[in-house]
C-alpha positions in Angstrom: 0.3 -26.0 -12.8 -2.8 -26.9 -10.8 -4.5 -24.1 -8.9 -7.3 -24.8 -6.5 -9.6 -22.2 -5.0 -11.0 -23.6 -1.7 -14.3 -22.2 -0.6 -17.9 -23.0 0.1 -19.4 -20.7 -2.7 -19.5 -17.4 -0.8 -19.0 -14.1 -2.6 -15.3 -13.9 -1.5 -14.7 -17.4 -2.8 -16.3 -16.6 -6.2 -14.3 -13.3 -6.3 -11.0 -15.2 -5.7 -11.8 -17.7 -8.4 -12.4 -14.9 -10.9 -9.3 -13.1 -9.8 -7.2 -16.3 -10.3 -8.6 -16.7 -13.8 -7.7 -13.1 -14.6 -4.2 -13.4 -13.1 -3.5 -16.7 -15.1 -4.7 -15.0 -18.3 -2.7 -11.8 -17.7 0.5 -13.7 -16.8 0.1 -16.2 -19.7 0.5 -19.1 -17.4 -0.7 -22.6 -18.4 -2.7 -23.7 -15.4 -5.7 -25.9 -14.5 -8.0 -23.9 -12.2 -10.2 -26.0 -9.9 -13.0 -24.7 -7.6 -13.2 -27.0 -4.6 -16.4 -26.5 -2.7 -16.7 -29.9 -1.0 -16.2 -29.2 2.8 -14.7 -32.6 3.5 -12.0 -32.1 0.9 -11.4 -28.5 2.1 -10.9 -29.8 5.6 -8.1 -32.1 4.3 -6.0 -28.9 3.9 -6.2 -28.2 7.7 -7.2 -24.5 7.2 -9.6 -22.5 9.2 -9.9 -19.4 6.9 -11.7 -19.4 3.6 -11.3 -18.8 0.8 -7.8 -20.3 0.3 -5.5 -20.6 -2.6 -3.7 -23.9 -3.3 -1.0 -24.3 -5.9 0.4 -27.8 -6.7 -1.1 -29.1 -3.5 0.3 -26.5 -1.2 -1.7 -23.8 0.5 -0.1 -20.5 -0.5 -2.7 -17.9 0.7 -5.8 -17.7 2.9 -8.6 -15.1 3.3 -9.2 -12.2 0.9 -6.4 -12.0 -1.6 -6.0 -9.2 -4.1 -5.3 -9.7 -7.8 -1.9 -8.1 -7.3 -1.0 -10.6 -4.6 -2.2 -13.5 -6.7 -0.1 -12.4 -9.6 3.0 -12.1 -7.3 2.4 -15.6 -5.8 1.9 -17.2 -9.2 4.9 -15.4 -10.7 7.2 -16.5 -7.9 6.0 -20.1 -8.0 6.2 -20.2 -11.8 9.9 -19.2 -11.7 10.9 -21.8 -9.1 12.7 -24.9 -10.5 
């Protein structure tokens, strides 16, 4: 599973990256976590709110996201066929 955290390096972006790492570890999911800070690449996702969470190329959440919400999203996506 590829997970990207889109953000320009602000405190919320860094916090989301850390929370994603923690969620992946706690859930025991095998995932590659990528921090995308290049604004041109971020713009390709056509979003206006940062940070954003992208799983397997699809934007699944935007803005401030709690650890609980991240775990719920990853659990749901990890159980889909």
